[in-house]
C-alpha positions in Angstrom: 104.4 157.7 188.1 102.7 155.1 190.2 102.6 151.6 189.0 100.1 148.9 189.9 100.8 147.7 193.4 102.9 150.6 194.3 102.6 152.2 197.8 99.7 154.7 198.3 101.2 158.1 198.4 100.0 161.3 200.1 99.1 164.1 197.7 101.2 167.0 199.1 103.4 169.4 197.2 106.3 171.4 198.6 108.1 174.1 196.8 110.3 177.1 197.8 107.4 179.4 197.1 104.9 177.5 199.2 107.3 177.5 202.2 108.5 181.0 201.8 112.1 179.8 201.6 115.0 180.3 199.3 118.0 178.2 198.5 120.9 178.5 200.9 123.7 180.8 199.9 123.9 183.1 196.9 123.8 180.2 194.4 122.4 176.7 194.5 124.9 173.9 195.1 126.4 172.3 192.0 127.3 168.7 191.4 128.8 166.6 188.7 129.1 162.9 188.0 132.7 161.7 188.6 132.3 158.0 187.9 129.5 155.7 186.8 128.9 151.9 186.4 126.2 149.3 186.3 125.4 147.8 189.7 123.5 144.6 189.8 122.2 144.0 193.4 120.1 141.7 195.4 117.3 144.3 195.2 117.5 144.8 191.4 119.4 146.5 188.6 120.8 150.0 189.3 123.2 152.4 187.8 125.7 153.8 190.4 127.0 157.4 190.1 129.6 158.9 192.3 129.3 162.7 192.6 131.6 165.6 193.4 130.0 168.8 194.5 130.8 172.4 195.6 128.9 172.2 198.9 131.2 169.7 200.7 134.2 167.4 200.1 132.3 164.1 200.3 131.8 161.5 197.6 128.0 161.1 197.6 126.4 158.3 195.6 123.3 158.0 193.5 121.7 154.6 192.8 119.4 155.1 189.8 116.8 152.6 188.6 115.3 153.1 185.2 115.2 156.3 183.2 114.8 159.4 185.4 115.8 162.2 183.1 112.9 164.5 182.8 111.0 162.4 185.3 108.2 163.8 187.5 107.3 162.5 190.9 110.2 160.1 190.7 110.3 157.9 193.8 113.4 159.1 195.8 115.1 158.2 199.0 117.8 160.3 200.7 119.7 157.9 202.9 122.5 159.2 205.2 125.5 156.9 205.7 125.4 154.7 208.8 128.3 152.4 209.2 127.0 150.7 212.3 123.6 150.1 210.9 124.1 149.7 207.1 127.2 147.6 207.3 127.5 146.1 210.9 123.8 145.5 211.4 123.4 147.5 214.6 119.9 147.3 216.2 120.3 150.7 217.8 118.8 152.4 214.7 116.5 151.5 211.8 119.0 152.5 209.1 119.7 149.2 207.5 116.1 148.3 207.3 115.2 151.7 205.8 118.0 151.3 203.2 116.9 147.8 202.2 113.2 148.8 202.0 113.9 151.8 199.9 115.9 149.8 197.4 113.2 147.2 197.2 110.5 149.8 196.6 112.5 151.6 194.0 113.3 148.4 192.1 109.6 147.6 191.9 108.9 151.0 190.2 109.5 151.9 186.6 112.2 154.3 187.9 113.6 155.7 191.1 116.6 157.2 192.8 118.4 156.5 196.1 121.0 159.1 197.2 123.5 157.6 199.6 124.8 160.7 201.5 128.1 160.6 203.4 126.7 162.3 206.5 127.5 159.8 209.2 125.8 160.3 212.6 123.4 162.9 211.3 126.4 164.9 210.1 128.7 164.7 213.2 130.9 161.9 211.9 131.7 158.4 213.2 133.8 159.3 216.2 131.3 161.7 217.6 128.5 159.3 216.8 130.1 156.7 219.0 130.7 159.3 221.7 127.0 160.1 221.5 126.2 156.3 221.9 128.2 156.3 225.1 126.2 159.3 226.4 123.0 157.4 225.4 124.1 154.5 227.5 124.3 156.8 230.4 120.7 158.0 230.0 120.8 160.8 227.4 118.4 160.5 224.4 119.7 160.9 220.9 119.0 164.6 220.8 120.5 165.6 224.1 123.6 163.5 223.4 124.3 165.5 220.2 123.7 168.8 222.1 126.0 167.7 224.9 128.8 167.2 222.4 128.3 170.7 221.1 126.3 169.9 217.9 122.8 170.6 216.8 120.4 167.8 217.1 120.8 167.3 213.3 123.8 168.7 211.4 122.8 167.4 208.0 122.6 169.6 204.9 120.8 168.5 201.7 122.2 171.1 199.3 124.5 168.5 197.7 121.5 166.1 197.4 119.5 168.8 195.6 122.4 169.4 193.2 122.7 165.6 192.5 119.0 165.5 191.6 119.4 168.4 189.3 122.4 166.8 187.6 120.4 163.6 187.1 117.7 165.6 185.3 114.9 164.9 187.7 112.0 167.4 187.4 110.2 166.5 190.6 110.3 163.7 193.3 108.0 161.7 195.5 110.2 161.5 198.7 110.4 158.4 200.9 110.8 160.0 204.3 109.4 160.4 207.8 111.5 163.5 208.3 109.8 166.9 207.7 113.2 168.6 207.7 114.2 166.8 204.5 111.1 168.0 202.8 111.7 171.6 203.8 115.4 171.6 203.0 114.9 170.2 199.6 112.2 172.6 198.8 114.4 175.4 200.0 117.1 174.2 197.6 114.7 174.4 194.7 113.6 170.8 194.4 109.9 170.2 193.8 108.6 167.5 196.2 105.1 166.4 194.9 104.3 164.0 197.7 105.7 162.1 200.7 105.9 158.3 200.9 105.9 157.0 204.5 109.0 155.0 205.3 108.4 153.6 208.8 110.1 150.5 210.1 108.8 148.4 212.9 110.8 149.1 216.1 112.7 146.6 218.1 113.6 146.5 221.8 116.9 148.3 221.2 115.7 151.2 219.1 112.2 151.8 220.4 113.2 154.7 222.6 115.4 156.2 219.9 112.5 156.2 217.4 110.2 157.6 220.0 112.6 160.4 220.6 112.8 161.2 216.9 109.0 161.4 216.8 108.6 163.4 220.1 111.6 165.8 219.8 112.4 166.0 216.1 108.9 165.8 214.7 109.4 162.7 212.6 106.2 161.3 211.2 106.3 157.9 212.8 104.1 156.2 215.3 101.3 158.4 216.5 102.9 161.4 214.9 102.1 159.9 211.4 98.4 160.3 212.1 98.8 164.1 212.7 100.2 164.8 209.3 99.0 163.9 205.8 97.9 160.5 204.9 100.6 157.9 204.3 100.9 154.4 203.0 101.2 152.8 206.4 98.9 152.6 209.4 100.2 154.6 212.5 101.4 152.1 215.1 99.8 152.7 218.5 100.1 149.3 220.3 103.7 148.1 220.2 104.7 151.2 218.2 107.1 154.0 219.1 104.9 156.2 221.2 103.6 155.8 224.7 104.2 156.6 228.3 106.2 153.4 228.7 108.9 154.9 226.5 109.6 157.9 228.7 112.9 158.0 230.6 113.8 160.2 233.6 115.6 163.4 232.5 119.3 163.3 232.5 121.6 166.4 232.7 123.7 165.4 229.7 125.7 168.6 229.9 127.1 167.4 233.2 128.5 164.2 231.8 132.2 164.3 231.0 133.2 163.1 227.6 136.6 161.5 227.7 138.4 161.4 224.4 139.2 157.9 223.3 137.2 156.4 226.2 134.1 156.6 228.2 132.1 159.6 229.4 132.1 158.2 232.9 
């Protein structure tokens, strides 16, 4: 389903069988459309669907461009909610730029889907995300900050996303992501991922260490890590990218930092 001028995509297929995985729980998650409308945007014309599902109580959203029912290798992005980045323009992450680039890419294709998932702070919620920011200001990286708060490095679950794709009638997707966990979780939930589309954003001075941590500790396929996986549509960034000795920080015992509710961890 590639159109002329579309990004070059890596030929790579993931399925539950290829990973030796099965969907979580006794039954796959189920989702239904609760409301729909046309959504003209600065990126292009979309149809917006709000979903209800039986995996969580959130109102997840699908932005659909073109006809996706029965579609194969449909360009798809799973974007987790980020109030600070998406709305407030924070430079601590690359979320807003990733969201905009995904919508721009999808609007250029004959069809595509963006799922906006209400999983703020990699699933820990806004309050704990800001607490994690405070710990990061004291020297923790993004992974250790979550662990210090008693959470996993990434608490997100993509069962609802898989249910939304099934409800939309999509047969298979080409996933815009740098995160191998998304590929594996969707495959475990029964979604056929035919290929990965690299989705790397140029770092800035505020998020360079954050992105390097995602590559180094969470295995995200960005920077030098991108060259270790399958081919992508972007050149791995070495000089000025997100990997290198200059990005290392001295280790901090995050577990010893006191987190004060409603205030600082000092």
